[in-house]
PDB file of the backbone (N, CA, C, O) and the ligand in Angstrom, with CONECT records:
HET     ZN  A 101       1
ATOM      1  N   MET A   1      14.616  25.132  -0.647  1.00  0.00           N
ATOM      2  CA  MET A   1      13.496  24.275  -1.086  1.00  0.00           C
ATOM      3  C   MET A   1      14.168  23.001  -1.713  1.00  0.00           C
ATOM      4  O   MET A   1      15.146  23.067  -2.458  1.00  0.00           O
ATOM      5  N   LYS A   2      13.586  21.905  -1.361  1.00  0.00           N
ATOM      6  CA  LYS A   2      14.127  20.684  -1.884  1.00  0.00           C
ATOM      7  C   LYS A   2      13.025  19.722  -2.345  1.00  0.00           C
ATOM      8  O   LYS A   2      11.917  19.692  -1.809  1.00  0.00           O
ATOM      9  N   VAL A   3      13.387  18.948  -3.355  1.00  0.00           N
ATOM     10  CA  VAL A   3      12.419  17.908  -3.845  1.00  0.00           C
ATOM     11  C   VAL A   3      13.137  16.591  -3.759  1.00  0.00           C
ATOM     12  O   VAL A   3      14.302  16.486  -4.143  1.00  0.00           O
ATOM     13  N   ILE A   4      12.444  15.564  -3.250  1.00  0.00           N
ATOM     14  CA  ILE A   4      13.041  14.259  -3.168  1.00  0.00           C
ATOM     15  C   ILE A   4      12.768  13.550  -4.524  1.00  0.00           C
ATOM     16  O   ILE A   4      11.630  13.475  -4.986  1.00  0.00           O
ATOM     17  N   CYS A   5      13.812  13.057  -5.111  1.00  0.00           N
ATOM     18  CA  CYS A   5      13.661  12.283  -6.330  1.00  0.00           C
ATOM     19  C   CYS A   5      12.970  11.003  -6.089  1.00  0.00           C
ATOM     20  O   CYS A   5      13.425  10.200  -5.274  1.00  0.00           O
ATOM     21  N   ILE A   6      11.862  10.769  -6.777  1.00  0.00           N
ATOM     22  CA  ILE A   6      11.069   9.555  -6.567  1.00  0.00           C
ATOM     23  C   ILE A   6      11.758   8.358  -7.162  1.00  0.00           C
ATOM     24  O   ILE A   6      11.334   7.230  -6.907  1.00  0.00           O
ATOM     25  N   SER A   7      12.775   8.542  -7.923  1.00  0.00           N
ATOM     26  CA  SER A   7      13.496   7.475  -8.545  1.00  0.00           C
ATOM     27  C   SER A   7      14.612   6.936  -7.692  1.00  0.00           C
ATOM     28  O   SER A   7      14.713   5.725  -7.492  1.00  0.00           O
ATOM     29  N   CYS A   8      15.458   7.816  -7.182  1.00  0.00           N
ATOM     30  CA  CYS A   8      16.645   7.448  -6.356  1.00  0.00           C
ATOM     31  C   CYS A   8      16.608   7.886  -4.950  1.00  0.00           C
ATOM     32  O   CYS A   8      17.417   7.432  -4.141  1.00  0.00           O
ATOM     33  N   GLY A   9      15.672   8.780  -4.606  1.00  0.00           N
ATOM     34  CA  GLY A   9      15.534   9.253  -3.217  1.00  0.00           C
ATOM     35  C   GLY A   9      16.421  10.396  -2.839  1.00  0.00           C
ATOM     36  O   GLY A   9      16.372  10.887  -1.711  1.00  0.00           O
ATOM     37  N   HIS A  10      17.241  10.830  -3.780  1.00  0.00           N
ATOM     38  CA  HIS A  10      18.153  11.988  -3.497  1.00  0.00           C
ATOM     39  C   HIS A  10      17.350  13.255  -3.439  1.00  0.00           C
ATOM     40  O   HIS A  10      16.393  13.484  -4.179  1.00  0.00           O
ATOM     41  N   SER A  11      17.824  14.098  -2.468  1.00  0.00           N
ATOM     42  CA  SER A  11      17.161  15.427  -2.377  1.00  0.00           C
ATOM     43  C   SER A  11      17.774  16.381  -3.344  1.00  0.00           C
ATOM     44  O   SER A  11      18.991  16.562  -3.381  1.00  0.00           O
ATOM     45  N   LEU A  12      16.885  17.023  -4.167  1.00  0.00           N
ATOM     46  CA  LEU A  12      17.371  17.909  -5.141  1.00  0.00           C
ATOM     47  C   LEU A  12      17.104  19.419  -4.702  1.00  0.00           C
ATOM     48  O   LEU A  12      15.961  19.816  -4.479  1.00  0.00           O
ATOM     49  N   PRO A  13      18.101  20.145  -4.604  1.00  0.00           N
ATOM     50  CA  PRO A  13      17.879  21.557  -4.233  1.00  0.00           C
ATOM     51  C   PRO A  13      17.305  22.348  -5.385  1.00  0.00           C
ATOM     52  O   PRO A  13      17.762  22.223  -6.521  1.00  0.00           O
ATOM     53  N   LEU A  14      16.325  23.145  -5.103  1.00  0.00           N
ATOM     54  CA  LEU A  14      15.729  23.926  -6.122  1.00  0.00           C
ATOM     55  C   LEU A  14      15.850  25.419  -5.647  1.00  0.00           C
ATOM     56  O   LEU A  14      15.664  25.725  -4.469  1.00  0.00           O
ATOM     57  N   ASP A  15      16.158  26.298  -6.582  1.00  0.00           N
ATOM     58  CA  ASP A  15      16.234  27.708  -6.215  1.00  0.00           C
ATOM     59  C   ASP A  15      14.886  28.369  -6.312  1.00  0.00           C
ATOM     60  O   ASP A  15      13.862  27.723  -6.535  1.00  0.00           O
ATOM     61  N   LYS A  16      14.909  29.682  -6.137  1.00  0.00           N
ATOM     62  CA  LYS A  16      13.660  30.503  -6.048  1.00  0.00           C
ATOM     63  C   LYS A  16      12.881  30.466  -7.368  1.00  0.00           C
ATOM     64  O   LYS A  16      11.680  30.735  -7.413  1.00  0.00           O
ATOM     65  N   THR A  17      13.572  30.139  -8.388  1.00  0.00           N
ATOM     66  CA  THR A  17      12.929  30.132  -9.695  1.00  0.00           C
ATOM     67  C   THR A  17      11.739  29.143  -9.718  1.00  0.00           C
ATOM     68  O   THR A  17      10.791  29.262 -10.495  1.00  0.00           O
ATOM     69  N   TYR A  18      11.859  28.212  -8.854  1.00  0.00           N
ATOM     70  CA  TYR A  18      10.878  27.131  -8.841  1.00  0.00           C
ATOM     71  C   TYR A  18       9.751  27.267  -7.810  1.00  0.00           C
ATOM     72  O   TYR A  18       8.978  26.340  -7.569  1.00  0.00           O
ATOM     73  N   GLU A  19       9.695  28.423  -7.233  1.00  0.00           N
ATOM     74  CA  GLU A  19       8.631  28.725  -6.222  1.00  0.00           C
ATOM     75  C   GLU A  19       7.254  28.655  -6.848  1.00  0.00           C
ATOM     76  O   GLU A  19       6.288  28.214  -6.224  1.00  0.00           O
ATOM     77  N   ASP A  20       7.183  29.089  -8.067  1.00  0.00           N
ATOM     78  CA  ASP A  20       5.954  28.901  -8.813  1.00  0.00           C
ATOM     79  C   ASP A  20       6.293  28.263 -10.160  1.00  0.00           C
ATOM     80  O   ASP A  20       6.611  28.949 -11.132  1.00  0.00           O
ATOM     81  N   PHE A  21       6.220  27.014 -10.186  1.00  0.00           N
ATOM     82  CA  PHE A  21       6.710  26.317 -11.320  1.00  0.00           C
ATOM     83  C   PHE A  21       5.893  25.029 -11.529  1.00  0.00           C
ATOM     84  O   PHE A  21       5.550  24.308 -10.593  1.00  0.00           O
ATOM     85  N   GLU A  22       5.600  24.787 -12.835  1.00  0.00           N
ATOM     86  CA  GLU A  22       4.933  23.544 -13.187  1.00  0.00           C
ATOM     87  C   GLU A  22       5.558  23.020 -14.404  1.00  0.00           C
ATOM     88  O   GLU A  22       5.508  23.643 -15.465  1.00  0.00           O
ATOM     89  N   GLY A  23       6.155  21.868 -14.274  1.00  0.00           N
ATOM     90  CA  GLY A  23       6.849  21.334 -15.461  1.00  0.00           C
ATOM     91  C   GLY A  23       7.837  20.226 -15.108  1.00  0.00           C
ATOM     92  O   GLY A  23       7.762  19.615 -14.042  1.00  0.00           O
ATOM     93  N   LEU A  24       8.745  19.989 -16.014  1.00  0.00           N
ATOM     94  CA  LEU A  24       9.637  18.863 -15.773  1.00  0.00           C
ATOM     95  C   LEU A  24      11.046  19.322 -15.138  1.00  0.00           C
ATOM     96  O   LEU A  24      11.651  20.326 -15.515  1.00  0.00           O
ATOM     97  N   ILE A  25      11.434  18.554 -14.244  1.00  0.00           N
ATOM     98  CA  ILE A  25      12.817  18.678 -13.795  1.00  0.00           C
ATOM     99  C   ILE A  25      13.546  17.364 -13.875  1.00  0.00           C
ATOM    100  O   ILE A  25      12.962  16.280 -13.838  1.00  0.00           O
ATOM    101  N   ARG A  26      14.865  17.511 -13.988  1.00  0.00           N
ATOM    102  CA  ARG A  26      15.621  16.228 -14.135  1.00  0.00           C
ATOM    103  C   ARG A  26      16.492  16.089 -12.941  1.00  0.00           C
ATOM    104  O   ARG A  26      17.190  17.024 -12.550  1.00  0.00           O
ATOM    105  N   CYS A  27      16.456  14.870 -12.328  1.00  0.00           N
ATOM    106  CA  CYS A  27      17.374  14.550 -11.226  1.00  0.00           C
ATOM    107  C   CYS A  27      18.756  14.477 -11.757  1.00  0.00           C
ATOM    108  O   CYS A  27      19.021  13.733 -12.702  1.00  0.00           O
ATOM    109  N   TYR A  28      19.701  15.270 -11.148  1.00  0.00           N
ATOM    110  CA  TYR A  28      21.041  15.258 -11.609  1.00  0.00           C
ATOM    111  C   TYR A  28      21.889  14.068 -11.141  1.00  0.00           C
ATOM    112  O   TYR A  28      23.024  13.868 -11.574  1.00  0.00           O
ATOM    113  N   VAL A  29      21.279  13.284 -10.231  1.00  0.00           N
ATOM    114  CA  VAL A  29      21.920  12.063  -9.759  1.00  0.00           C
ATOM    115  C   VAL A  29      21.676  10.867 -10.697  1.00  0.00           C
ATOM    116  O   VAL A  29      22.600  10.254 -11.233  1.00  0.00           O
ATOM    117  N   CYS A  30      20.390  10.576 -10.860  1.00  0.00           N
ATOM    118  CA  CYS A  30      19.983   9.379 -11.683  1.00  0.00           C
ATOM    119  C   CYS A  30      19.481   9.777 -13.019  1.00  0.00           C
ATOM    120  O   CYS A  30      19.337   8.897 -13.867  1.00  0.00           O
ATOM    121  N   GLY A  31      19.194  11.030 -13.300  1.00  0.00           N
ATOM    122  CA  GLY A  31      18.780  11.478 -14.552  1.00  0.00           C
ATOM    123  C   GLY A  31      17.286  11.222 -14.897  1.00  0.00           C
ATOM    124  O   GLY A  31      16.827  11.321 -16.035  1.00  0.00           O
ATOM    125  N   ALA A  32      16.576  10.880 -13.780  1.00  0.00           N
ATOM    126  CA  ALA A  32      15.112  10.643 -13.998  1.00  0.00           C
ATOM    127  C   ALA A  32      14.361  11.978 -14.191  1.00  0.00           C
ATOM    128  O   ALA A  32      14.703  12.970 -13.547  1.00  0.00           O
ATOM    129  N   LEU A  33      13.415  12.008 -15.008  1.00  0.00           N
ATOM    130  CA  LEU A  33      12.575  13.129 -15.241  1.00  0.00           C
ATOM    131  C   LEU A  33      11.342  13.038 -14.348  1.00  0.00           C
ATOM    132  O   LEU A  33      10.712  11.987 -14.221  1.00  0.00           O
ATOM    133  N   MET A  34      11.023  14.170 -13.736  1.00  0.00           N
ATOM    134  CA  MET A  34       9.873  14.260 -12.873  1.00  0.00           C
ATOM    135  C   MET A  34       9.087  15.514 -13.202  1.00  0.00           C
ATOM    136  O   MET A  34       9.613  16.580 -13.523  1.00  0.00           O
ATOM    137  N   GLU A  35       7.761  15.296 -13.094  1.00  0.00           N
ATOM    138  CA  GLU A  35       6.928  16.389 -13.356  1.00  0.00           C
ATOM    139  C   GLU A  35       6.468  16.981 -12.013  1.00  0.00           C
ATOM    140  O   GLU A  35       5.772  16.316 -11.246  1.00  0.00           O
ATOM    141  N   ILE A  36       6.856  18.224 -11.737  1.00  0.00           N
ATOM    142  CA  ILE A  36       6.476  18.826 -10.460  1.00  0.00           C
ATOM    143  C   ILE A  36       5.543  19.978 -10.613  1.00  0.00           C
ATOM    144  O   ILE A  36       5.476  20.616 -11.664  1.00  0.00           O
ATOM    145  N   LYS A  37       4.839  20.236  -9.585  1.00  0.00           N
ATOM    146  CA  LYS A  37       3.923  21.388  -9.499  1.00  0.00           C
ATOM    147  C   LYS A  37       4.213  22.103  -8.182  1.00  0.00           C
ATOM    148  O   LYS A  37       4.012  21.568  -7.091  1.00  0.00           O
ATOM    149  N   MET A  38       4.692  23.329  -8.334  1.00  0.00           N
ATOM    150  CA  MET A  38       4.988  24.148  -7.192  1.00  0.00           C
ATOM    151  C   MET A  38       4.197  25.399  -7.187  1.00  0.00           C
ATOM    152  O   MET A  38       3.984  26.006  -8.236  1.00  0.00           O
ATOM    153  N   SER A  39       3.739  25.817  -6.004  1.00  0.00           N
ATOM    154  CA  SER A  39       3.122  27.088  -5.846  1.00  0.00           C
ATOM    155  C   SER A  39       3.313  27.606  -4.443  1.00  0.00           C
ATOM    156  O   SER A  39       3.163  26.877  -3.462  1.00  0.00           O
ATOM    157  N   ASP A  40       3.652  28.899  -4.364  1.00  0.00           N
ATOM    158  CA  ASP A  40       3.919  29.551  -3.096  1.00  0.00           C
ATOM    159  C   ASP A  40       5.086  28.893  -2.373  1.00  0.00           C
ATOM    160  O   ASP A  40       5.148  28.902  -1.143  1.00  0.00           O
ATOM    161  N   GLY A  41       6.016  28.318  -3.146  1.00  0.00           N
ATOM    162  CA  GLY A  41       7.240  27.710  -2.536  1.00  0.00           C
ATOM    163  C   GLY A  41       6.947  26.364  -1.962  1.00  0.00           C
ATOM    164  O   GLY A  41       7.767  25.826  -1.218  1.00  0.00           O
ATOM    165  N   LYS A  42       5.802  25.791  -2.277  1.00  0.00           N
ATOM    166  CA  LYS A  42       5.477  24.456  -1.698  1.00  0.00           C
ATOM    167  C   LYS A  42       5.159  23.469  -2.863  1.00  0.00           C
ATOM    168  O   LYS A  42       4.571  23.800  -3.892  1.00  0.00           O
ATOM    169  N   LEU A  43       5.595  22.276  -2.594  1.00  0.00           N
ATOM    170  CA  LEU A  43       5.355  21.256  -3.623  1.00  0.00           C
ATOM    171  C   LEU A  43       3.921  20.714  -3.594  1.00  0.00           C
ATOM    172  O   LEU A  43       3.465  20.123  -2.616  1.00  0.00           O
ATOM    173  N   ARG A  44       3.258  20.941  -4.684  1.00  0.00           N
ATOM    174  CA  ARG A  44       1.817  20.504  -4.765  1.00  0.00           C
ATOM    175  C   ARG A  44       1.640  19.110  -5.429  1.00  0.00           C
ATOM    176  O   ARG A  44       0.688  18.376  -5.165  1.00  0.00           O
ATOM    177  N   GLY A  45       2.599  18.808  -6.286  1.00  0.00           N
ATOM    178  CA  GLY A  45       2.452  17.504  -6.920  1.00  0.00           C
ATOM    179  C   GLY A  45       3.839  17.065  -7.498  1.00  0.00           C
ATOM    180  O   GLY A  45       4.693  17.885  -7.833  1.00  0.00           O
ATOM    181  N   LEU A  46       3.989  15.788  -7.583  1.00  0.00           N
ATOM    182  CA  LEU A  46       5.216  15.254  -8.114  1.00  0.00           C
ATOM    183  C   LEU A  46       4.939  13.823  -8.686  1.00  0.00           C
ATOM    184  O   LEU A  46       4.539  12.887  -7.994  1.00  0.00           O
ATOM    185  N   ASN A  47       5.179  13.761  -9.929  1.00  0.00           N
ATOM    186  CA  ASN A  47       5.008  12.339 -10.466  1.00  0.00           C
ATOM    187  C   ASN A  47       5.900  12.138 -11.696  1.00  0.00           C
ATOM    188  O   ASN A  47       6.452  13.099 -12.233  1.00  0.00           O
ATOM    189  N   LEU A  48       6.033  10.923 -12.122  1.00  0.00           N
ATOM    190  CA  LEU A  48       6.805  10.652 -13.286  1.00  0.00           C
ATOM    191  C   LEU A  48       5.974  10.949 -14.523  1.00  0.00           C
ATOM    192  O   LEU A  48       4.808  10.557 -14.570  1.00  0.00           O
ATOM    193  N   PRO A  49       6.501  11.599 -15.487  1.00  0.00           N
ATOM    194  CA  PRO A  49       5.802  11.841 -16.764  1.00  0.00           C
ATOM    195  C   PRO A  49       5.445  10.504 -17.418  1.00  0.00           C
ATOM    196  O   PRO A  49       6.290   9.630 -17.612  1.00  0.00           O
ATOM    197  N   ALA A  50       4.163  10.387 -17.746  1.00  0.00           N
ATOM    198  CA  ALA A  50       3.596   9.094 -18.204  1.00  0.00           C
ATOM    199  C   ALA A  50       4.220   8.660 -19.575  1.00  0.00           C
ATOM    200  O   ALA A  50       4.370   7.475 -19.874  1.00  0.00           O
ATOM    201  N   SER A  51       4.566   9.687 -20.372  1.00  0.00           N
ATOM    202  CA  SER A  51       4.966   9.390 -21.706  1.00  0.00           C
ATOM    203  C   SER A  51       6.373   8.808 -21.725  1.00  0.00           C
ATOM    204  O   SER A  51       6.734   8.142 -22.695  1.00  0.00           O
ATOM    205  N   SER A  52       7.145   9.022 -20.740  1.00  0.00           N
ATOM    206  CA  SER A  52       8.603   8.640 -20.827  1.00  0.00           C
ATOM    207  C   SER A  52       8.832   7.185 -20.928  1.00  0.00           C
ATOM    208  O   SER A  52       9.656   6.729 -21.721  1.00  0.00           O
ATOM    209  N   CYS A  53       8.100   6.419 -20.116  1.00  0.00           N
ATOM    210  CA  CYS A  53       8.361   5.002 -20.152  1.00  0.00           C
ATOM    211  C   CYS A  53       7.042   4.246 -20.042  1.00  0.00           C
ATOM    212  O   CYS A  53       6.639   3.732 -18.999  1.00  0.00           O
ATOM    213  N   GLU A  54       6.447   4.227 -21.138  1.00  0.00           N
ATOM    214  CA  GLU A  54       5.146   3.517 -21.212  1.00  0.00           C
ATOM    215  C   GLU A  54       5.348   2.022 -21.260  1.00  0.00           C
ATOM    216  O   GLU A  54       6.119   1.524 -22.081  1.00  0.00           O
ATOM    217  N   PRO A  55       4.678   1.311 -20.407  1.00  0.00           N
ATOM    218  CA  PRO A  55       4.785  -0.135 -20.449  1.00  0.00           C
ATOM    219  C   PRO A  55       4.008  -0.692 -21.695  1.00  0.00           C
ATOM    220  O   PRO A  55       2.911  -0.243 -22.025  1.00  0.00           O
ATOM    221  N   ARG A  56       4.609  -1.631 -22.317  1.00  0.00           N
ATOM    222  CA  ARG A  56       3.896  -2.160 -23.540  1.00  0.00           C
ATOM    223  C   ARG A  56       2.755  -3.052 -23.158  1.00  0.00           C
ATOM    224  O   ARG A  56       2.863  -3.950 -22.323  1.00  0.00           O
ATOM    225  N   ALA A  57       1.634  -2.757 -23.822  1.00  0.00           N
ATOM    226  CA  ALA A  57       0.455  -3.596 -23.502  1.00  0.00           C
ATOM    227  C   ALA A  57       0.594  -4.967 -24.091  1.00  0.00           C
ATOM    228  O   ALA A  57       0.134  -5.958 -23.523  1.00  0.00           O
ATOM    229  N   GLU A  58       1.224  -5.015 -25.223  1.00  0.00           N
ATOM    230  CA  GLU A  58       1.375  -6.287 -25.842  1.00  0.00           C
ATOM    231  C   GLU A  58       2.802  -6.836 -25.703  1.00  0.00           C
ATOM    232  O   GLU A  58       3.766  -6.106 -25.935  1.00  0.00           O
ATOM    233  N   THR A  59       2.936  -8.031 -25.350  1.00  0.00           N
ATOM    234  CA  THR A  59       4.250  -8.643 -25.307  1.00  0.00           C
ATOM    235  C   THR A  59       4.566  -9.297 -26.610  1.00  0.00           C
ATOM    236  O   THR A  59       3.709  -9.904 -27.252  1.00  0.00           O
ATOM    237  N   GLU A  60       5.801  -9.167 -26.992  1.00  0.00           N
ATOM    238  CA  GLU A  60       6.142  -9.729 -28.269  1.00  0.00           C
ATOM    239  C   GLU A  60       6.308 -11.227 -28.182  1.00  0.00           C
ATOM    240  O   GLU A  60       6.909 -11.787 -27.264  1.00  0.00           O
ATOM    241  N   HIS A  61       5.743 -11.826 -29.183  1.00  0.00           N
ATOM    242  CA  HIS A  61       5.808 -13.327 -29.155  1.00  0.00           C
ATOM    243  C   HIS A  61       6.926 -13.714 -30.116  1.00  0.00           C
ATOM    244  O   HIS A  61       6.850 -13.473 -31.321  1.00  0.00           O
ATOM    245  N   VAL A  62       7.904 -14.284 -29.581  1.00  0.00           N
ATOM    246  CA  VAL A  62       8.987 -14.720 -30.443  1.00  0.00           C
ATOM    247  C   VAL A  62       8.942 -16.263 -30.665  1.00  0.00           C
ATOM    248  O   VAL A  62       8.971 -17.085 -29.749  1.00  0.00           O
ATOM    249  N   ASN A  63       8.873 -16.537 -31.914  1.00  0.00           N
ATOM    250  CA  ASN A  63       8.842 -17.974 -32.290  1.00  0.00           C
ATOM    251  C   ASN A  63      10.229 -18.485 -32.539  1.00  0.00           C
ATOM    252  O   ASN A  63      10.872 -18.143 -33.532  1.00  0.00           O
ATOM    253  N   GLU A  64      10.675 -19.295 -31.641  1.00  0.00           N
ATOM    254  CA  GLU A  64      11.963 -19.849 -31.821  1.00  0.00           C
ATOM    255  C   GLU A  64      11.856 -21.060 -32.719  1.00  0.00           C
ATOM    256  O   GLU A  64      11.115 -22.006 -32.451  1.00  0.00           O
ATOM    257  N   GLY A  65      12.632 -20.996 -33.811  1.00  0.00           N
ATOM    258  CA  GLY A  65      12.560 -22.077 -34.830  1.00  0.00           C
ATOM    259  C   GLY A  65      13.340 -23.247 -34.344  1.00  0.00           C
ATOM    260  O   GLY A  65      14.440 -23.521 -34.824  1.00  0.00           O
ATOM    261  N   ARG A  66      12.756 -23.968 -33.355  1.00  0.00           N
ATOM    262  CA  ARG A  66      13.465 -25.182 -32.872  1.00  0.00           C
ATOM    263  C   ARG A  66      13.118 -26.388 -33.857  1.00  0.00           C
ATOM    264  O   ARG A  66      12.004 -26.562 -34.350  1.00  0.00           O
ATOM    265  N   VAL A  67      14.163 -27.145 -34.056  1.00  0.00           N
ATOM    266  CA  VAL A  67      13.935 -28.290 -34.916  1.00  0.00           C
ATOM    267  C   VAL A  67      13.966 -29.549 -34.099  1.00  0.00           C
ATOM    268  O   VAL A  67      13.792 -30.641 -34.641  1.00  0.00           O
TER     269      VAL A  67
HETATM  270 ZN    ZN A 101      17.234  10.593  -8.895  1.00  0.00          ZN2+
END
């Protein structure tokens, strides 16, 4: 059973422990965390956990004190 890392594209081998699994796995190549959903040995869902890298809604305004 293999899962393709959505960050680097590397195929990650998963053993039988993951045939029924729902949770986070980490790519050993690039270190990206992925949320996977497996059932009956098939991949049902794969996405990046939303909380890990939330884009900032507000950009910081830096006032440069130019004279
Ligand atoms: Zn990866």
